[in-house]
C-alpha positions as CSV (number, residue, x, y, z in Angstrom):
1,M,0.0,0.1,0.0
2,Q,1.4,3.3,-1.0
3,K,1.9,6.0,1.5
4,S,-0.2,8.3,-0.6
5,M,-3.1,6.1,-0.1
6,I,-3.2,6.6,3.7
7,T,-4.7,9.8,5.0
8,S,-6.1,11.3,8.2
9,A,-8.8,12.8,6.0
10,F,-12.2,11.1,5.4
11,D,-11.7,10.8,1.6
12,L,-9.0,10.6,-0.9
13,P,-9.1,13.3,-3.6
14,G,-9.3,11.8,-7.0
15,Y,-10.7,8.4,-5.7
16,R,-14.0,7.0,-5.0
17,I,-14.6,4.6,-2.1
18,E,-15.9,1.4,-3.6
19,K,-16.0,-0.7,-0.5
20,N,-15.5,-0.2,3.3
21,V,-13.4,-3.0,4.6
22,G,-13.6,-2.0,8.3
23,I,-11.5,-0.6,11.0
24,V,-7.7,-1.7,11.0
25,R,-5.3,-1.2,13.7
26,G,-1.7,-1.7,14.6
27,I,-0.5,-1.8,18.2
28,T,2.7,-2.0,19.9
29,V,3.9,-1.6,23.5
30,R,7.2,-0.3,24.1
31,S,9.6,0.5,27.1
32,R,13.0,1.9,27.2
33,S,15.9,-0.2,28.7
34,I,17.5,0.9,32.0
35,V,20.6,2.1,29.9
36,G,18.2,4.3,27.7
37,N,16.6,5.6,30.8
38,F,20.0,6.6,32.0
39,F,21.0,8.4,29.0
40,G,17.4,10.0,28.7
41,G,17.9,11.3,32.2
42,I,21.3,12.7,31.3
43,Q,19.7,14.5,28.3
44,T,17.1,16.2,30.6
45,I,19.7,17.8,32.5
46,F,20.7,19.8,29.5
47,G,17.1,20.5,28.2
48,G,15.9,20.6,24.7
49,N,14.8,17.5,22.5
50,I,15.3,14.2,24.4
51,S,16.6,12.3,21.3
52,I,16.6,9.0,22.9
53,Y,12.9,9.3,23.6
54,T,12.1,10.9,20.4
55,N,13.7,7.9,18.6
56,L,11.6,5.4,20.8
57,C,8.4,7.2,20.1
58,E,9.1,7.3,16.4
59,Q,10.0,3.6,16.2
60,A,6.7,2.7,18.1
61,R,4.7,4.9,15.8
62,M,6.3,3.3,12.7
63,E,5.8,-0.2,14.0
64,A,2.1,0.4,14.9
65,Y,1.6,2.1,11.4
66,E,3.2,-0.8,9.5
67,L,0.9,-3.3,11.6
68,M,-2.1,-1.3,10.6
69,C,-1.2,-1.3,6.9
70,K,-0.4,-5.0,7.0
71,E,-3.9,-5.8,8.4
72,A,-5.5,-3.5,5.8
73,R,-3.7,-5.3,2.9
74,K,-4.6,-8.6,4.5
75,N,-8.3,-7.7,4.3
76,G,-8.1,-6.6,0.7
77,A,-7.9,-2.9,1.2
78,N,-5.8,-0.6,-1.1
79,A,-6.2,2.6,1.1
80,I,-6.9,3.7,4.6
81,I,-8.9,6.8,5.6
82,A,-9.4,8.6,9.0
83,M,-6.0,7.4,10.3
84,R,-5.1,8.3,13.9
85,Y,-2.6,7.6,16.6
86,D,-3.2,7.2,20.2
87,A,-0.9,6.5,23.0
88,T,-1.4,5.3,26.7
89,E,1.1,4.9,29.4
90,L,0.3,1.4,30.9
91,M,2.7,1.7,33.8
92,A,5.7,3.9,34.4
93,G,8.0,3.6,31.4
94,V,5.7,1.3,29.3
95,T,3.6,2.9,26.6
96,E,1.1,1.4,24.2
97,V,1.0,3.2,20.8
98,L,-2.1,2.4,18.7
99,C,-2.5,3.4,15.0
100,Y,-6.0,2.9,13.5
101,G,-8.1,3.9,10.6
102,T,-10.8,2.6,8.1
103,A,-9.6,0.3,5.5
104,V,-11.3,0.9,2.2
105,V,-11.1,-0.1,-1.5
106,V,-10.9,2.9,-3.8
107,V,-10.8,3.5,-7.6
108,P,-9.7,6.4,-9.4
109,V,-12.5,8.8,-10.5
110,D,-11.2,8.5,-14.1
111,E,-11.9,4.7,-14.0
112,I,-15.4,5.1,-13.3
113,G,-16.3,7.6,-16.0
114,G,-15.8,10.8,-13.8
115,K,-18.4,9.8,-11.3
């Protein structure tokens, strides 16, 4: 599935939704190692972007996103609309990241006679 076929909007310009496949999601639960927490703690002393945590968050989002796309493809979708992220701290240092959206089958407007 191409990245251009995944959107947080409720439609895809130039495409018509032919079929609603249903809600798809990807979920991951992550924690930082004790070494990572140590270096993150050191970075907080100096302020600014805490890159070790930024990287952890980005990895978690990418993994959840890929899992969502995999589920959509498995169910026959070629696009995802209304995509969102959510995160919940399950316990100190352990975070769940959820990526979800509506899997759909779309066709280009040109293929259906401009309708």
